[in-house]
Every structure is written in C-alpha cells, then in structure tokens.
N, C-alpha and C positions, 0 to 999 in steps of 0.2 A: 197334549200327551205325543203327539206323531210328531211333532217336529222337534224338539230338544232328542229322540230317539233316533229321529233319522239324522241328524246331525254325529251324536254321539256313533251311529254305522260309520257316517264316514270319517269320522274320528278313528277309528277303528279297524278300516278299509285301507284307509291311508298307511297306517305302521306297517299294515300286513304287506302292504305294494312296494316302501320302504325294504323291509328284507327281501323281496323278490327282485327285484328290480338293481339296487345296488349292493346286498350283501351276497345273497347266493348266485348271482351273476358269475360273481369272482371264480367262479370253478369254469364256465365256459372256454375260456382262454388259457387256462393255465396249463403252463409245459415246465415241467421239472428240467432242472440240470444236466446237459450229458458231458460226463468224462470216459477218460478210456478205464477202463476195471481198474488197469492197476492203479489207479489211485485211490479204489473205493479204499477203505478199511477193512480189517480183520475183524469177524464178527463173532458173537458166542449166541445161539440160539438159546434160551432158555426156557426148557419148558413144565412146570408144576404137575403132578399127578396123582392124585388119591384116588387108589382104585381102577383106574382105568388100563388095564391090563389092554383090552379086545383092542381099545383104540390106539395102545403106542403101537401095536402090532401093524394096525395100517399106518401109523403117522409116521414111523423109524424109516422104514421105505424111502418114504418119499425124501424126507428131509436128508438121510447121506444120500443120496441121488441129485440134490442142488447141485448147479453147476457154477462153483464159486472160486477165486483161489483161494481162500484163506477162513477157515470155517471151524466151528466144532460144531455141537449140539451136546445138550449136559440135560439130562432130565433129571429133574429132584423129586424125588419118588418120596412123600408124606405118609410115611406111616402106611403103607398100602396095605391090604389084606387079601387080596385078591391074583395071589400070583402075579404079581406085579414083581416082588426084587428075584423072586425066581427066572422069571422070563428075560430081565434083564442081565442077569448073571450070566446064563446060558447062551443067550445071544453076543455077551460082550466082543466077541474077539470077530463076530460076523461085521461090525460098523467100522468101514474107515474114519469116522467123523463121530460116532457117539461114545459118550461118556454119561457114568450118571452117578449120583450122590443120592445115600439112603438118609433119610432125616428120623432119627426114631422117639426125638423127647419131642413135646407140645408146651410151650411156653403161655405164661397167662399172660407176661407184658404186652404180649402182640399174637395180632393173630394169625392164623399155622400159611396161608396162604403167603402172607408177608415176610414171617420168618422162611420160610421154602424160597422167595426171592432174593431174600437178603442174602443167604447160603449161598446161590447161586451167583449172586454179582460179584462177591466174596472170592468163591471159585473160577473167574473166569478166568479164562486166559489171556482173550479179545479185550481192548477194550472201546467196544462198543455190543452193546447187546440187546438180541431181539425177542421179544416174546411172544408165545402164543400158548395154547393152549390144546392140551391131548384131543380132544374131539375137534380139533381144527384140521383142514388139508389144504397146502397150497396147491392154485389153480396149475402148475407146472416146476418148471425145475431153474425156475431166474426169480422165484420168489425173493432169496435174499440179494440177489443182484439188483434188482428194480428198488428195493426197500433203501439199501446202501446206498446208492447209486446217487436219491435224495439229498444225504446228506449233507456232504461238500465240508466247505472250509470253514463256515462260516455258521453252521447249525449244529444246534446239539441233540435237535428231537425231530423224529421223525410217524409221521399219523397216518398208519394205512387202514385199509377200507377194510372190513370181515362182514359180509353179508352170509344168509342162512341158506341152507337148501330149498330147492323149492320142492316141495310135497302136495298132496292132496288136502283138501279143508281150509274150513273159514280160519282158524287159530295160526297157519300156516300162512296165509295170507297175510294176517293183519301183524304177524312177527314179520315179515319180509315190507310190510310197509313203514312201521315206527323204526326196523333200522334201517331202511335209505332215508327217512327222513329225519332222522338224527345224525347220521353221517353227514349230509347237508349242511344239515347245523356246527356239527364242527370244524368239515373240511372250511367250509365258508369262512366260518367265524378265525378260523386260523391263518386266511390266505390275508384276512384286512387285519391283522394283529392281536385277534381277542382269544385265541387258543385258550379253550377253558378243560377241554378234555381231551381221551385217546381211548382205543377198545385194547385190552391187555392181551386179545387174540392175537391183534398184529399191531404192534408198538417196537419203536428204536429207539434208542437214544443213549447217547455216551457212558459208560458206567463212572469218571469220573461228575459228572452230572448228579447224578445216583449220591456218589460219598460226599460229594460238596455239601450236599443239602441234606443230609444226615440221613439219606434213605426215606426209609417211611415214617420217621421219629416222631413227625407231629401229628398224626392220625393211625399210632399202629397199632388202637384197641380199637379201632371200627374196621368191623368188618367188611369189605368191599373197599373200592376207590385206591387200590394197588394203580389205577390207571389215572381215574379221573381227579384224583384227592392231590396223588401225584404232581399231573400234569397243571391242575391249579396250583400248586407251590411252587413249580421249578418254569414253565412258562413266562417268555417274555414275549415282545410285539417283534424282536428280530432272530429270535435261536429256534425257529417252531418251522419246519418242513412237512409239506404232503404230499402223499403217491398215490396217486390217479391210474399208472400205469397197469391195466389188464391181468400183467403178469406179479403184480403186485399185491394180488387180492387174492387174500385166506378164507374160504368155506366155513361153516362150521355149521351142527345139526341142533335145529332148535327144538324148543323141549314138545313134547308129545300130548300135554294137556294143560288146561286154563288154569287149574290150580300150581301147578309147576312155575307155569310161566308167571303166573300173578305172585306168587314169591317171588319169583328174580325181579320181575319188575319192583316190589317194597323192596328190595336191598338198595337197589340204585336209588330210591327215590330217598330212603335215607342219608343214604352220601351226599344227595345233592345238597343237601341244607347246610355242610361243609365250606360251599364254593365261595371263592371270592366275592364278596356283597358288590362288585363290577358286574361278573359273569351271572349273578341270581337275579341282577336286575334287569340284565338284556335278553336273560333267556325269560322270565317273566314275562315283559315286554309281547315278547315273540307269542309265547302261548297265549298269555292273557289276553292278546287284541284278537288270536284267533278264537277262543273262548268268545269273548265278548262278542266279534263279528257274527256268529253262529244265534247265540241268546237273543243278542237285542233287534237282527235282523228277522228272525222267527216271531222275535213280540211284536214286528212293525208289520211283518207280512199278513199275521193274528188280526191285528187291529184293523188293516187296512182290507180283509176280508168282511171283518163283522162287522165295517160301515160302509162295503161295499162302493170303497175308492180307489175308481180305475187307476187314476194319475199315481196316488202312491203304490198300487202294488207294481207298477210300470217302473217307477224310483228302484225299490228293491230289485227287479229283480233285471235293471242295468246295472246297480251296482253289483250283484251277486256275479253277472256275466262279465263285467272288466274283472272280477278279481279271478275268476274262474279259470279264465281267459289269458291272465298273466300268469296264473300257476300254472296252466296247462304247459304253456310253451316253456316255460324256463323248466320246471321238472321233467319235461321231456326229456330235453338236453339233457341233463344231468341224468337221466335215470339212463340214456345210452351210453354216457361215461362209465357209468357204476353196473356196468355188465347186465340191464336192465333186469337190474332185481324186482321189480314191481311191473304187472304188466298198464300200457299205459293207456287204456281208457277206462280204470278203475281209477283214476285219480281224484273224480269226485266222492265219489265214496268211499275213498283212503281220507279225506278232508273231514267228511261227516265222522268217521270213525276216530279219528285222530281227536275230534270234538269233545264225542263222550268219552272216549278216553282221557282226557285232560280233566274233565267233570269229575269221573270217577277216584282218579288218583289226587283231583283235589280235595276230597273229602277223607283221605286218607290222614292228608295232612293235618286238616282239621281235627280230626278224633283218632289219631294214632296213637297205637299201644304198642308199648315192647314186648318184642316176641324174641324168640331162641332163631336164629340164624344160621346156615348150615355154611361149610366150607365152601361150598363155589358158591 
C-alpha cells in the first residue's frame, strides 16, 4: 500500500513544483513597457452601480482626480433605488471627468450587469475601456496611467490586480489568501500565453475588441463572467499584458460574513464550467495536484505512524519540506510584488486552508443545485 501511494505523492509533488518553478516564477522578473504618457490611449472608466450611492460618494472623487491626459468616468446606474440617481444629478456639474447614464429597464435575454457594461461600451467616448466596481478604491492618482501604459501597440487587454482591504478575522485572512493565490495563477498564466481570466474590479481592454467579439453575446444569459468568460473568449497568447506596478492596484472591500462570501464563490464556480477546455484542464491539474498532494500525503503519513515505519515518515517529511520550501520562497517574492497581500508566515496555513477550500468546492460540483444568484 505504501509504495504506490508514495509514488503518487511524488507525482503530485512534481506537478506542483512545475507550476511553482516554471509558471509562477514568470512574474518575478516581469517589467512592463515604458512609454511616454502622450503615447497612451484615451480611456473611458466604466463603473457599474446598483444601489451604491455610499460607495460612489467615496469613489468618484478619487477617479475624477486621476492624473491622466485624456479620460472620462462613466457611471452606469442600473435602476438604483437608494438615491444614486439623485446624487449623480446633484453633483453632475462638480466633476470634470464624470458623467452618468441611468438604465431604467431589465432585459430577460441578458443579465443586468452585462447589459449595463454593454451600454457603457456603446456610449464610451474613448477607444479603451477600464472597468472597476463602485466598492473599489485605486491606490493613487496614477491608476489609469499605469494600466494604460501596459497596453502598447500590440496588446488589446491589460489584467490588473485587485486585492481586498486588510481587516481582522479569519474570514478576511482567507479572502486575502484566496485572492492572492488566484492572482498569482491568472497573472502568471497570462505571462506564458495562457490567459484565462481577469477581475472586473481592475480590467482594461480596447472597445474594438469588445465589439469584434459581439460583446457578451456568447454568455449573455450567465450571471457573472463579464470578466473571466469574456477573457476566455478573446484572450490569445499575444494580446494580453499584465500590470504589476503598485500604482495600478485597486483595493476592494471584502465580504463580512461567511454566507455572503460563499454565495459569491458559488457564482464564480458556476462560471468556471464554461471555460475553454484547455483552461479547465490546466486549472484542474493545478488544484487537483494540490488536493492530491495533501490527501495522499496525509494517508501515507497516517499509515507510516500506524505501522511505525520511521523511514516512511521521514520520506513524507522530506517531500512536504521540499514543496513547502519552494512554495514559501516563490510566494514570498510574489507577495512583495503584490503589495504584501498575505502575511508571509501564514503560507503553510494558507496551503492547508486552500486544500480544504478545494475539497468543499468540489462537493458543489458533484452535488450542485440551481439557485437564484443576485446582480452582484
């Protein structure tokens, strides 16, 4: 029993080391193009809002104060009932760059947020659209500039990073861990030409790309996916860039309860099944080897303790130690590049927590039931 399991553990370990050493490390040396700002394209920032007056009151001053040569901020008010419309009307003359569109109707053939973004694309003044959400906050006045700088002449998409604000509690820690590890995946995959997703809180692409692919038409009825499913549809090995400059980061407020976070993750899970086959295989290989490593490793360790086989226990300890060492070094470096999203000394706990998370999410795949999911 022990030998086959030990071989399987070695296989899972090699797969994990391949991703860490040959894929994730591609982010360590990444440097974006340096251009004169006059060469950057004009940008339309699109902000979808549904009952987000309080967040807009905090966000719009930050966006209007961006230091960039040509941009607009287009707020898409999707049938808000919390005074958003009145607030936007009252402050319309106060902003230099902000304007808004009120969306009054809901359409059955397309989800609300995708419809709002489609309206925004049609009304955007400029050839490049930069997406964010009302509950997001750019770190400074150079957000638009640092994102647009990565576009260049031969790129159509720029993937940004959007971490969550640090707060107290286990939920906040895990949300930051999962966000950090997800960012490591989609940013490093994009570096090797395997781009499969972005996050709508910080995502830039040319409006011509949107219309050339008929926007969200292929997945217009699916709640969510305005970022990752669209990237699955339009991304190629050469048209995607990433932004790792700290000024390009956009922070967001995390969920406050496990239930609300779980609903959010179920929505993300429901979208993932529509990814390209290649992307599903790669992500499945990564998460599957992670889960397999822990499951088989614990089985072998338990067997070794039961049989009191010291050499076997030492072998398992060496395998775990090698993987953890590589993981710790690579993630620690990337964590510094991604604004120290996670406390470095919690990486082993994060590794175990992600394993438990994968187990829980896999049960949703096997026993998923349809449920109503909200606009967000």
